[in-house]
Backbone as CSV, one residue per row, in Angstrom:
resi,resn,N_x,N_y,N_z,CA_x,CA_y,CA_z,C_x,C_y,C_z
1,MET,-14.444,88.225,9.712,-15.155,88.991,9.204,-15.316,90.374,10.057
2,ALA,-15.016,91.299,9.266,-15.296,92.809,10.059,-16.642,93.289,9.900
3,VAL,-17.191,93.803,10.865,-18.422,94.452,11.033,-18.374,95.783,11.431
4,TYR,-18.704,96.818,10.232,-18.210,98.249,10.684,-19.327,98.745,11.235
5,LEU,-19.487,99.305,12.576,-20.624,99.634,13.397,-21.111,100.999,12.803
6,ASP,-20.102,101.774,12.188,-20.524,103.083,11.762,-21.433,103.025,10.468
7,VAL,-21.132,101.957,9.787,-21.772,101.855,8.389,-23.204,101.252,8.866
8,ILE,-23.205,100.501,9.719,-24.447,99.875,10.241,-25.408,100.935,10.802
9,TRP,-24.730,101.577,11.743,-25.511,102.653,12.287,-25.872,103.797,11.416
10,LEU,-25.053,104.183,10.359,-25.590,105.267,9.359,-26.679,104.547,8.536
11,LEU,-26.787,103.260,8.062,-27.761,102.754,7.225,-29.136,102.748,7.863
12,ASN,-28.852,102.334,9.319,-30.121,102.335,10.138,-30.693,103.649,10.329
13,PHE,-29.885,104.819,10.735,-30.248,106.221,10.592,-30.938,106.437,9.604
14,LEU,-30.706,106.198,8.346,-31.354,106.652,6.942,-32.581,106.047,7.003
15,ILE,-32.608,104.825,7.150,-33.746,103.835,6.912,-34.627,104.380,8.050
16,ASP,-34.594,104.665,9.361,-35.237,105.165,10.386,-35.921,106.409,9.766
17,PHE,-35.278,107.359,9.325,-35.787,108.564,8.705,-36.808,108.486,7.629
18,MET,-36.302,107.355,6.628,-37.428,107.290,5.748,-38.601,106.465,6.151
19,LEU,-38.449,105.656,7.197,-39.963,105.052,7.679,-40.623,106.135,8.475
20,LEU,-39.885,106.920,9.179,-40.811,107.965,9.768,-41.316,108.956,8.827
21,LYS,-40.559,109.254,7.669,-41.211,110.067,6.649,-42.319,109.222,6.039
22,LEU,-42.108,108.156,5.728,-43.417,107.260,5.082,-44.477,107.256,6.042
23,THR,-44.314,107.184,7.235,-45.395,107.212,8.323,-46.285,108.503,8.278
24,ALA,-45.497,109.486,8.124,-45.957,110.848,8.019,-46.673,111.055,6.675
25,ILE,-46.427,110.512,5.753,-47.161,110.721,4.276,-48.339,109.793,4.486
26,MET,-48.320,108.646,5.064,-49.492,107.763,5.135,-50.400,108.439,5.965
27,MET,-49.851,108.989,7.099,-51.039,109.433,8.094,-51.492,111.024,7.943
28,LYS,-50.930,111.400,6.566,-51.068,112.793,6.137,-50.768,113.799,7.127
29,ARG,-49.531,113.777,7.832,-49.317,114.581,8.869,-48.061,115.587,8.277
30,ARG,-48.293,116.831,8.492,-47.185,117.759,8.264,-46.203,117.809,9.511
31,VAL,-45.108,117.322,9.347,-44.214,117.293,10.311,-42.839,118.151,9.921
32,ARG,-42.248,118.721,10.769,-41.176,119.484,10.548,-39.810,118.571,10.354
33,SER,-39.072,118.790,9.482,-37.997,117.936,9.056,-37.055,117.792,10.310
34,TRP,-36.915,118.667,11.066,-35.784,118.379,12.083,-36.303,117.565,13.160
35,ARG,-37.872,117.387,13.235,-38.552,116.401,14.209,-38.263,114.844,13.483
36,LEU,-38.417,114.815,12.349,-38.193,113.356,11.488,-36.475,112.920,11.678
37,TRP,-35.663,113.899,11.748,-34.222,113.696,11.836,-33.954,113.405,13.267
38,SER,-34.518,114.111,14.092,-34.339,113.744,15.676,-34.997,112.340,16.060
39,GLY,-35.882,112.099,15.740,-36.560,110.891,15.635,-35.662,109.710,15.099
40,ALA,-35.224,109.953,14.008,-34.349,108.821,13.260,-33.028,108.791,14.111
41,LEU,-32.518,109.727,14.530,-31.194,109.583,15.535,-31.511,109.109,16.465
42,PHE,-32.563,109.356,17.307,-32.826,108.562,18.674,-33.299,107.030,18.239
43,ALA,-33.859,106.697,17.153,-34.169,105.500,16.793,-32.763,104.566,16.425
44,SER,-31.981,105.301,15.877,-30.547,104.631,15.568,-29.812,104.258,16.517
45,SER,-30.120,105.001,17.574,-29.205,104.961,18.959,-29.346,103.478,19.336
46,ILE,-30.143,102.685,19.119,-30.468,101.281,19.480,-29.272,100.432,19.043
47,ILE,-28.705,100.799,17.870,-27.582,100.029,17.495,-26.252,100.228,18.671
48,LEU,-26.140,101.422,19.081,-25.184,101.620,20.096,-25.643,101.016,21.414
49,LEU,-26.849,101.043,21.743,-27.214,100.848,23.047,-27.283,99.100,23.114
50,LEU,-27.314,98.560,22.013,-27.257,97.004,22.014,-25.638,96.371,22.430
51,PHE,-24.641,97.477,22.657,-23.450,96.935,22.947,-23.356,97.590,24.685
52,THR,-24.125,97.924,25.157,-24.199,98.351,26.743,-24.933,97.491,27.705
53,PRO,-24.897,97.576,28.764,-25.630,96.574,29.872,-27.103,96.860,29.623
54,PHE,-27.547,97.853,28.889,-29.081,98.056,28.786,-29.867,97.205,27.789
55,SER,-28.803,96.495,26.999,-29.160,95.690,25.845,-30.410,94.853,26.153
56,PRO,-30.397,94.077,27.373,-31.450,93.182,27.436,-32.923,93.709,27.531
57,ILE,-32.950,95.085,27.771,-34.341,95.567,27.660,-34.824,95.832,26.355
58,PHE,-33.908,95.807,25.399,-34.517,96.053,24.205,-34.758,94.664,23.408
59,TYR,-34.408,93.424,23.905,-34.685,92.215,23.619,-36.119,91.838,23.972
60,GLN,-36.689,92.481,24.977,-38.101,92.212,25.453,-39.211,93.024,24.506
61,PRO,-40.400,92.437,24.522,-41.551,93.197,23.662,-41.914,94.537,24.132
62,ILE,-41.792,94.872,25.699,-42.296,96.018,26.260,-41.300,97.095,26.065
63,GLY,-39.877,96.524,26.107,-39.026,97.539,25.893,-38.892,98.119,24.407
64,LYS,-39.030,97.079,23.379,-39.353,97.504,22.040,-40.526,98.519,21.836
65,VAL,-41.701,98.183,22.342,-42.649,99.008,22.299,-42.639,100.597,22.959
66,VAL,-42.051,100.477,24.011,-41.681,101.755,24.567,-40.684,102.649,23.947
67,PHE,-39.588,101.928,23.449,-38.685,102.680,22.564,-39.307,103.056,21.193
68,SER,-40.350,102.455,20.543,-40.950,102.729,19.644,-41.795,104.003,19.841
69,MET,-42.527,104.059,21.042,-43.312,105.173,21.443,-42.547,106.469,21.673
70,VAL,-41.373,106.102,22.178,-40.486,107.420,22.221,-39.954,108.124,21.137
71,ILE,-39.629,107.030,19.912,-39.387,107.672,18.895,-40.576,108.449,17.986
72,ILE,-41.861,107.890,18.157,-43.076,108.548,17.570,-43.050,109.690,18.457
73,LEU,-43.125,109.814,19.537,-43.017,111.088,20.612,-42.197,112.063,20.031
74,ILE,-40.669,111.660,19.831,-39.965,112.851,18.928,-40.414,113.267,18.076
75,ALA,-40.698,112.360,16.945,-40.771,112.551,15.652,-42.296,113.508,15.258
76,PHE,-43.236,112.976,16.135,-44.526,113.544,15.771,-45.170,114.345,16.884
77,GLY,-44.687,114.228,18.157,-45.123,114.977,19.268,-46.380,114.355,19.919
78,PHE,-47.133,114.744,20.632,-48.040,114.131,21.215,-49.366,115.251,21.334
79,GLY,-50.284,114.683,20.823,-51.649,115.783,20.844,-52.669,115.103,21.545
80,ARG,-53.099,113.967,21.131,-54.607,113.023,21.655,-53.780,111.708,21.614
81,TRP,-54.416,110.890,22.771,-53.880,109.346,22.849,-54.186,108.688,21.404
82,SER,-55.486,109.090,20.864,-55.849,108.129,19.772,-55.005,108.767,18.368
83,VAL,-54.556,109.953,18.534,-53.545,110.101,17.181,-52.342,109.781,17.509
84,PHE,-51.677,109.623,18.744,-50.609,109.014,19.063,-50.496,107.539,18.777
85,ILE,-51.531,106.861,19.152,-51.554,105.196,18.802,-51.700,104.973,17.349
86,GLN,-52.373,106.165,16.642,-52.244,105.805,15.291,-51.071,105.816,14.564
87,ASN,-50.314,107.021,15.105,-48.963,107.247,14.511,-48.137,105.994,14.947
88,VAL,-48.201,105.412,15.963,-47.247,104.286,16.295,-47.796,103.050,15.578
89,LEU,-48.947,102.991,15.451,-49.377,101.593,14.584,-49.081,101.818,13.301
90,THR,-49.091,103.064,12.675,-48.639,103.260,11.263,-47.369,103.053,11.026
91,PHE,-46.492,103.534,12.027,-44.931,103.559,11.880,-44.726,101.858,11.782
92,TYR,-45.504,101.135,12.687,-45.089,99.500,12.605,-45.680,99.065,11.444
93,PHE,-46.717,99.341,10.863,-47.277,98.934,9.700,-46.216,99.236,8.612
94,SER,-45.619,100.431,8.603,-44.741,100.706,7.228,-43.368,99.898,7.670
95,ALA,-43.048,100.020,8.861,-41.906,99.050,8.866,-42.126,97.594,8.593
96,PHE,-43.095,96.970,8.894,-43.450,95.462,8.634,-43.508,95.241,7.230
97,ALA,-44.305,96.330,6.541,-44.524,96.186,5.231,-43.300,96.363,4.309
98,ILE,-42.293,97.242,4.552,-41.197,97.124,3.879,-40.157,96.059,4.225
99,GLY,-40.285,95.756,5.528,-39.352,94.566,5.848,-39.712,93.593,5.295
100,GLY,-41.032,93.274,5.324,-41.622,91.909,4.632,-41.316,92.015,3.110
101,GLY,-41.420,93.074,2.644,-41.245,93.256,1.018,-39.665,92.879,0.870
102,LEU,-38.830,93.478,1.648,-37.220,93.037,1.464,-37.195,91.537,1.695
103,PHE,-37.831,91.052,2.700,-37.680,89.501,2.812,-38.116,88.827,1.819
104,ALA,-39.344,89.151,1.054,-39.775,88.602,0.045,-39.069,88.549,-1.164
105,LEU,-38.312,89.809,-1.368,-37.497,90.040,-2.430,-36.302,89.221,-2.496
106,HIS,-35.720,89.269,-1.312,-34.522,88.541,-0.943,-34.708,87.040,-1.463
107,TYR,-35.668,86.463,-1.025,-35.855,84.920,-1.244,-36.527,84.623,-2.581
108,PHE,-36.945,85.625,-3.215,-37.507,85.524,-4.676,-36.331,85.447,-5.562
109,PHE,-35.158,86.286,-5.315,-34.156,86.378,-6.048,-33.100,85.316,-5.894
110,GLN,-33.092,84.544,-4.712,-32.180,83.602,-4.104,-32.421,82.285,-4.855
111,SER,-31.202,81.953,-5.496,-31.299,80.712,-6.304,-30.870,79.469,-5.562
112,ASN,-29.944,79.916,-4.315,-29.562,78.802,-3.495,-30.606,78.374,-2.505
113,PRO,-31.201,77.200,-2.203,-32.156,76.902,-1.509,-31.714,76.872,-0.040
114,SER,-30.901,77.792,0.558,-30.281,77.619,1.836,-31.585,77.478,3.063
115,TYR,-32.548,77.517,2.516,-33.679,77.624,3.727,-33.891,76.140,3.913
116,ALA,-33.560,75.200,3.200,-33.780,73.782,3.487,-32.616,73.190,4.298
117,ASN,-31.492,73.935,4.514,-30.741,73.376,5.934,-30.341,74.471,7.025
118,ASN,-31.674,74.992,7.438,-31.433,75.625,8.686,-30.922,76.903,8.835
119,GLN,-30.318,77.509,7.417,-29.938,78.823,7.354,-31.016,79.892,7.090
120,PHE,-32.255,79.264,6.994,-33.228,80.187,6.685,-33.549,81.163,7.785
121,LEU,-33.365,80.601,9.058,-33.698,81.396,10.191,-32.510,82.188,10.575
122,ASN,-31.487,82.189,9.859,-30.310,83.059,10.255,-30.291,84.328,9.255
123,THR,-30.885,85.384,10.043,-31.109,86.744,9.443,-29.795,87.633,9.748
124,LEU,-28.804,87.172,10.436,-27.874,87.975,10.813,-26.591,87.744,9.847
125,SER,-26.722,87.640,8.574,-25.715,87.395,7.644,-25.174,88.922,7.186
126,PHE,-24.285,89.406,7.988,-23.796,90.764,7.639,-22.978,90.703,6.330
127,GLY,-22.244,89.782,6.009,-21.618,89.698,4.887,-22.150,89.318,3.529
128,ASP,-23.307,88.809,3.593,-24.082,88.292,2.547,-24.327,89.461,1.557
129,PRO,-23.745,89.509,0.276,-23.951,90.584,-0.484,-25.544,90.722,-1.324
130,ILE,-26.075,89.711,-1.000,-27.317,89.674,-1.564,-28.317,90.337,-0.523
131,SER,-28.098,90.208,0.699,-29.025,90.963,1.655,-28.562,92.437,1.759
132,TRP,-27.298,92.466,1.376,-27.046,94.202,1.549,-27.393,94.666,0.301
133,GLY,-27.298,94.091,-0.626,-27.921,94.621,-2.045,-29.667,94.814,-2.014
134,MET,-30.069,94.005,-1.355,-31.661,94.016,-1.125,-31.960,95.260,-0.351
135,VAL,-31.276,95.519,0.623,-31.472,96.555,1.439,-31.131,97.954,0.783
136,LEU,-30.163,97.922,0.068,-29.434,99.289,-0.448,-30.419,99.385,-1.724
137,ILE,-30.656,98.503,-2.595,-31.559,98.807,-3.560,-32.955,98.635,-3.519
138,GLY,-33.259,97.645,-2.721,-34.840,97.150,-2.364,-35.585,98.142,-1.504
139,PHE,-34.906,98.580,-0.571,-35.660,99.625,0.307,-36.078,100.579,-0.359
140,PRO,-35.365,101.409,-1.125,-35.759,102.736,-1.695,-36.689,102.275,-2.865
141,ILE,-36.833,101.155,-3.287,-38.032,100.940,-4.438,-39.182,100.571,-3.672
142,LEU,-38.998,99.762,-2.785,-40.205,99.414,-1.874,-40.800,100.897,-1.053
143,TRP,-39.819,101.658,-0.603,-40.286,102.946,-0.069,-41.417,103.611,-0.944
144,TYR,-40.503,103.866,-2.153,-41.418,104.713,-3.196,-42.625,104.205,-3.514
145,PHE,-42.623,102.628,-3.618,-43.979,102.116,-3.912,-44.961,102.408,-2.784
146,PHE,-44.609,102.026,-1.698,-45.595,102.326,-0.417,-45.847,103.689,-0.145
147,ARG,-45.031,104.638,-0.541,-45.168,106.085,-0.600,-46.418,106.238,-1.750
148,LYS,-46.285,105.944,-2.752,-47.208,106.266,-3.775,-48.581,105.561,-3.454
149,ARG,-48.568,104.518,-2.842,-49.830,103.661,-2.241,-50.336,104.538,-1.221
150,GLY,-49.630,105.000,-0.144,-49.910,105.518,0.923,-50.472,106.854,0.855
151,SER,-50.181,107.503,-0.296,-50.596,108.735,-0.438,-51.780,109.073,-1.218
152,THR,-52.323,107.723,-1.760,-53.601,107.773,-2.271,-54.802,107.214,-1.450
153,MET,-54.393,106.658,-0.029,-55.301,106.066,0.792,-56.376,107.127,1.017
């Protein structure tokens, strides 16, 4: 099975941009587009960093938190600690909400009970057309849903 790193990186880059945009919408922050694209570019670099000797850093919770904070720093800047922390937490909230929605949709539409034989915890199914379909179709739908809900908060 071939895994195309450029396709995975591009998908990650676009999703990172949309998550940062959703964070800006939910926080009602006016952010320049170039900052969001720069934040998404940095965020998507983790795909490449996972193939370097630095990869163990990103497996640890502290490494993930620091990486997320740098993403938010690039995308939103730094004014006050309280605003910065709100941006970070909203970024996590939007990522977890959409990720959880994709996970739920995937298993809602799955007709094969693969979770019964230890495949439930295997989320690295790069070739599974259902999971790719959920990401390519489900992510924009869920993003639009959360965008509409976030703008009314």
